[in-house]
N, C-alpha and C positions, 0 to 999 in steps of 0.2 A: 552965841552959838545956839541955834535952834535945837529942839529935841531930835529932830530928823538928822541934822548935821552931826550931832553928837553920836547918835546911833551909827551912822555911816563911818564916823571916825573909829568907833570901837570895832566895827566889822572889818574895816580896812586894816586895822592893827592886827587883828586876829589873822586875817588872810596873809599879811606880810610875814608874820611869825611862822605860819604853817608852810609858807613857801621859802623859808630860810632867810628872810630879811628881818632878822630879829632886831638889829639896831634901829631900823625904820619903825618897827613896831613899838619899841621902847619910847622913841621920840613922840609917836602919836599917843601913846598911853600917858606920857607925861603931860601932853597937851590936854588930854581928856580929864586927868585928875586935877589939873589946874582949873579947867573950865567948870568942872562939876566935882568939887571935893567931897560931896556927900553921895557920890555914885559908887555903890558897892561893886557893880559889875566892872567898873574901870579899875578899882584897886585890886580886885581879885585877878583880873586879866594881867595887871602889872606884876602881881606876885607870881603868877604861874609862868610868865615869860622869863622873869628873872631866875626862878627856880630852874627852869630848863637850861638856862645858861650857867647854872651853878654859881650865880651871884646871890649867895645865901643871905648876906646882910640886907641887901635891897629886897630880896624876896620876903624876908621876915618883916621888914618895916611896912611894905605894902600889904602883906597878909594881916598884920596887926591892925592896920588902919581899916581894912575891910571888916575885920572881926568886930571892931568897935561899932560898925554900922549895922551888922547883923550877927550878933554873938551866937545865936542858935543855929546858923546855917550849916547844914551838913557838909557842904563842899569847902567852905572856908576852914572849918575845923579839920577837914582832911588835909588841906593844904598846909595848915600849921603843923599837924602831926608829921607830915612828910619833911617839912623844913627842919623842925626840931630833931628828927631822927638823923638827918643828914649833918646837922650841927653836932651830933653826938650826945644830945640830952634825952636819954631814953624816958626819963620820968615826964618831962614835958610832952614828948611825943605821945606817950601813953595817955596822958591827960586829955589832949586834943582828939586823939583817936577814940577815946571813950565818949567825948562830947559828940563826935560825929555819929557814933553808933546810937547814942540816945536820940539824936535828931532823926536818924533813920527810923527808929522805932516809932517815934512820935508821928512821923509821916505815914508809916504803915498803919498805925491806929486810926488816923484821920482820913486816910484814903485807901482803905483795904482793897478795893477792887482794882486799883492801879498797879498792884505789885504782883509779880509772878508768884503763884502759890498762895496769894492772899485770899481771904474770904470774900465772897461776893454777895 
């Protein structure tokens, strides 16, 4: 699969999910993660679709895989926080929520002009 085909597959899966065809989205994301197991974007999308469907075990597995690829990413830490909160583990949810906040602060320090209220 070429990079362009892969990107189209991810975009199609996102569109499918947004239009209510979540099963089709999951099938496409499974293909994407199989084709590119090091794709953070594919694993994160898979986590989010599964989370929205309340498939928490699958969401957690995909989110943890994405997290291994980008442990400092603000968005995957937020996703993990949400999954753990839904699973009833407040301590883990708070841990990943704190990691997301730290990631946000780092981003604000590195890119102060790109944030509302940031220094320019």
